[in-house]
N, C-alpha and C positions, 0 to 999 in steps of 0.2 A: 597769378595764373596757375592753371591746372593742364598738366600734360599727361596724354596716356601715349603708351606705346605697344605697338604690336609686338609678339614675342619672337615667332619662328620666322626667318629670314629677314629679320630686323635688327633683334638684338643676338639670338642667337641661330645656327643654320645647322644642317646636317652634311656629312662627308658625301651624302649622295644628292643627285640631282632633283630628286623628287621622292615624296615621303614613301611611296612603294619601294623604293630601293633599300629600305630599311627591311621589307619585308623579302628581300632578295638576299639579304645579308643573314636574315632568320634561316631561308631556304637553305642556304650553306651549312648552318651550324646544326640544324636538324639531324644530319648524317654523323655528326660527332659527338651528339650528346647522348648518353646512354639513357635518359629519361624516356626518349622516343623511339627505341629500338622495334616496339610494337606497332607504331604507326605504319599504316600501309604505304609500300613504296612510292606508288602514285601521288599519294597526298603530300609526301614530304618532296619530291621531284616538282610537283605544281603548287607549293604552299602559296606563292604570291598570290596567283590567280584566284585560290581558295579564300584568301584573307581579304583580297579587295571585292571579290561577290559576296562574302560576308558582312562586310562594311556597307555596299550599297543597299543589301536587303534588310540591313538594320534601319539605314535612314529611310526607306520606304514605310517600314513598320511604324517607325517613330513620327513620321508626317501624319500616319493616319491617326494617331494620337494626340496630335497637335503640340508636338515636340519639334525644333527646327534643328536640333543636333543630336549626337548620341555619346556615349561613354564608351570606354575599352571592355567594360563588362557586357555591355549591350550588344557589341560586336562580336565578342567571343560567345556570347550566348548565342546568338545566331549561327556562328560557325559549328557550335557543338549540335545543334540541332539539324543543320545540313548535313552534316557527316559522321553522325552517330558518336561524337567524341564522347569519353569518360570523363567527370568532373575534375578528376584530379589532372589529366592531360591537359584540359582547358587552363586550369591554374598555372601549370608549367610553362603554357604558350604565353600567357600573358606576361609572366616573370620574365621569359625570354625575350620578349617585345620591349619591356621597360629596360631591361638591361642593355639591348641592340641600340635603343634611342639614346640611353645616357652615354655608352660608349662611342657613339659616332655623331656626337652633339660638339659643336664648335663655335666658340664666341665670333662676333662682329666687334671689334674693339672700337671704332669709330662711334658707333651708336651708343656704345656702353658708355664711353667716356664721356659723350654728349648729355646722357643721362644723368650722370655723376655730377656734372657742373650744372645742370638744371635743377637737381634736386636741393640745391644747397638753399635755393630762395622760393622753389616752387613745390605745388603739391603733384607726386607722381603716382601714376596707376597703370596696370598691364592688363592688356585686355587681348584674347585670344580665340580664334575658333579652332578649337581642338578637341580631339576626343580622349587625350591623355588626363590623367588627375590633376588637379592644380597642385598638390602638394609635390608630385613627381616632377612636375615643370619646375617647381621652386628649387628641387634639389638640383637640376641640370643648371638653371641659372645661378646658384649659389656658387658651383663648381667653376663657373666662368668667372664670377666677382662677387664678394661678399657683400656689395651693396643691395643685393636682392633680398635679404633676409627677412626685411621689416615692410616691403613694398606690396600693397593688396594685389591680389592676382583674380580677375574673373575671366573663368573658362567657359565656353559656349556649350561643351558637353554637359557639365554639370548644371547649368542655368537652364537649358533648353532653349535659348535664345542665341541669335549669330548674329554677327558685324554685318554679314551679306545682305540681311534683311533690315538692318539698322535698330532692329529690336534690343540688342544688347547694349547698344549705345543709350536707348532712352532707359534702359534698365540700371545703368551704369549712372546716369546723371539724376534719376530719382533717388536711387539708394543712398548717393553721397550729397544729394542736395547741390549739386553743381550749377552754377550758371554757365549755360553753353556759350555765351558772350565771351567767357574768359577760358575757354577750353579749346586746346590743340591737341591733335591726334597725329602721331607719326608711325608711318607702317610702308610695307612696300607693294601691297595690291592696291591697283588702281580703282577699282570699284568697292571693294568692303572698307579699304582704309582711306581710300580716297572720297567717291562719289557719295557714299553712304554717311560718312562723317560729316560733311559738308550739309547734307540734308537733314541731318540730326541737330543742325544750328551751331556745329564748331568748325574749326578751321583746321585744313589738313596739309601735312607735308609729308610728300611721298619720297621714298628712299628708292633709288634706281641702281643701286651699286652691285645687284646680283641678278640682273637680267640676262638673256640668253641671246646670241645672234640669230639671224635666220637660219643658218648652217646647223647652229646646236639645236634650235627648236625641231628641226626636219629629222636630225639624228636622233632625238629624244623620241619622236613620233614613229620612226621606222625601226629603232633598234632600243627602244628604252625597255624592254625587257630582257636585256644583258648588263648583268653586274658592271661588267668592265665598262660600258657607257654610262651607266648610273654614276659610278666612282670617278671616273674621269672628268666628266662634265661637272660633277658635283666641285671637286679640286678646282676645276676651270673657273666656275662662278666665283669660289672664295678668294681665288687670287686676284680674279680682275676687281673684286669689291675692297681687296686690300690696297690695291694700286690704281686710285682713282683717275688719277692723271699718267696716262701713258703715249707712248709715240706709236705711230703706224706699225713700226716692226714689232715693238713689245706686245702690240694688240694679235698681231699675226702669230707671234710666238706663243702667248697664251691660248689663244682659240683655237690655232690649227698644230703649229710645230711642237709645242708640248704634248698635246693628247697624243699626236702621231708616233712620237719617240717613245713616250711612256708605254704606249702599247705594244710597241715592237720590243723594249728593253724588258717588259714584263714578260712577253712570251718567251724570249732568249731564255731568262731565268727559270721559268717553269718547264722550258723544255731540258734545259740542263738538268735539274733536278729530276726530270723523268727517265734521263738517260744515265743517271749515276755520275754525271760529271761534277767536279769539286772545285775545278779552277778556270775562270774564264779570262782570256786575255784580250784587251781592247788596243787595236792598233793605232798609233799615232798617225796623223792628229786627228782623223775622223772619228776615233773612239774615245776622245777625249770628253765630250759631254755625255755619252752615252754610259761611260765608267762612273761618272757622278750621279747619273741617274740611278744605275744599278747599284751603288753602293748605299744610297737613300733606301731604295726598297728593299735590299738585303737586310739591311739594319733595322728598318720598320717591322718587317714580317720575320725576323729571326731565320732567315734560310741559311742552311747549310751549305753556302758556296763563298769562295774567295775571288777577288778580282785582281788583275796585274795590269800594268799600262805597259804597253809594248812598243818599243821604238823601230819603226818597220817602216815599209811604205805599203799604200793600198793596192799599187799597181804589182807588186810581187804576189801577194795574198790574192787578188782577183783572178791572176793569171792560175796560180797554183790551184785554186778552188775548182777551176773548169777544166784543167788538162786531162787528155787522155792517157790512160796508162797503157803499156805495151800490149795489154789484151784488149784494150780498145774499150775499157770501161771508164766512164767519167767518175772522177772520185774527188773528193773535197779534203780539205784540211780538218782532218778528224784525230782520233786518237792514234791512227797508223803514223802519222808524221811526227817523226822523233828527232831529226836535226835538219836545220833549214839556214843556209848562209850564202854568201854571194860569192863565189870563188873566181869572180872577173877580176881582172888587173891585179894579178899574184905576183907582180914584179918584174914581168917580161921575160921569164923564164918557165921552163918547163914546171907544171905545177908540182910533179913529184919531188923536184928537185929546187923549187923557187924559194923566195925567201918568206912568204906567207902562207898561203893556202897549204902547200906541200908538208910544212912543218906541223899544222893545226890538226889536218885530218886523222893522224894517227891517235891524237888525244880524245877525240870524239867518235871514233870509230866503233859502230856496236856489232853484235854479232849478226844483224840481218844483211840481206845483200843490199847495196845502193848502187844508183847508177849516175853519173853525172852528166848533164848533157851543158857543153859549152858551144853555144851555137856558131858557127863558122864552117870552114872546109875540115872535114874530118881527117883529110890527110895532109893538112897544112901543118908544119912544123914550127909555125912561128910561135908568137907568144900565146899566152892560155886566153885571151880574149877571142881569138879568131880561130880555133882550132878544138877539135875533138880532145878531150883530157883524158888520159889514165891516172890513177893514182894506185900504183900497185902496193906501195906501202901501207896503204889505208883500207884495201878491201873495196874501192871503189871501182867501178867498171866504167869504161867509157862506152858512150852511144854512138851518137853522130851529130852533125851541126848544120844548121840551116839559118842565114842570113845573120844578123848580129845579135848580140845580148848572149845570157847563159843562165843555167839553171840546175838545180838538184832534182833528181827523178827519184824520191825517196818512198818505198813502199808504195807505189802507184800513185804518185801525185808530183807533179812537175812544180818547179819552184818559180822560175823566171825565164824571160825569153820573149822571142816574138819580133818581128820586123821593125825596124826604127831605132835599135839599140837602147832598150830600155836601161840595160845595165854595162852596155858594152863602151866602146871608147868613141863611138860616135858622138854621143852627147857629154863624153867624159863624167859619167855618173855612176856611182857606185851606191849601194844601201849600206850603210856603215853597222846598223845594228839590227839583227833578226833573232827570231825564236832559234832555241838550241836545245831541245831536248827534253825529257822526261823531268829533269832535276830543275826546269824551267829557268836556266840559265841563258845568258844572252851572250851574244859574239859582239864585239866591237873593233872595227877595223880603223886602226892609226896607220897612217902613212901606208907602207905595203905590209904591214903586221896585222893579224887577226888576234884578238884576246877574249878568252872566257872572262866573265865576270859575273859576279852574284846577284841576283835580282834586279839591278839596275845598272846600267853603264854610266859612267861620268866622263 
């Protein structure tokens, strides 16, 4: 038997959802490459559009000459003509595209393994509707697996005939003297790899592991000109292809949860770099998965960022992020927050003389003025959960209390509190571990004592 394989999206694929995603990668690279400093900024900002227009026009001209496909050289010759580009710049752009294709090529292991198994007793050929040079495609394949070193490759751009019309199949069968009744073609495109292969007299097997859902197709149609969408959906397609059998929950995670969280985490990391932030804290437990994603992105993109897993409570941080300062301004948990802890349940004594928080505050007090809110009656002289607290030996100032719960008013943002006893006696709940200052140490509460500990509390 003779087996032919499609190449792109069957044996290898790109990190982007569509081929034009590579042009968007190039668009970002143009600003960082010194060879292209003289290119007009408008051309660099819209390179993807210029590249796609050049390919469309090259196809139109090739059709007038009786060719069904074009080469990379023909595309860039058209781009040079349309944009008055010098020959040297055109050569650099072609080299950049070839490099981008190679760097963003990833294998499809299932089909490569099947090819290797079939190759032991059958003839194998590779057929591709593609503008890239055949030898460059071979290099990309060999980088995935050495089995491709000696397998014949037919590329439509070099031959001028493509699979979509069926003429590349006819050319292949005649060139190698193949009996079509003993030939099977394997690929992912329903028309060019399916219908046209059957019309040429062979048998077709369609590979469907890299399809998009309706939601993903709509997203590509509406926002496919954004690199983040191209890259995210490219990875979604790859993951779905690798995990052919999956549960409903896994499918939702791959198609929706993963892309949404990835986009959010990537934005957080980029925003942190923009603001000069070096360390990011991910609060337990909601931040567990986000931290894992952040660590992968930071490592792969070599970002100058560190992450820490913070044992705390989302209730505390959510309230702190939206509390009003004494000046009436909404403040968040930013660089101004230095010490955060829970002074509730300090042992049933006045906090300044109690067994826990009173002795801890002098150790962590800084030169800045702080205020403590322990919500309850400010005039109540009962335990520290139900009254306004003053810590004269630590520089903390009592404010007032309302309802149950308690909190820290540190540099304009309050820590915890609110009706319902978030950290008060009503629910007998306290937050044992919270952020504790610029040295990134944590506070841990054991019984009625608070302890400072390095990096991670045990």
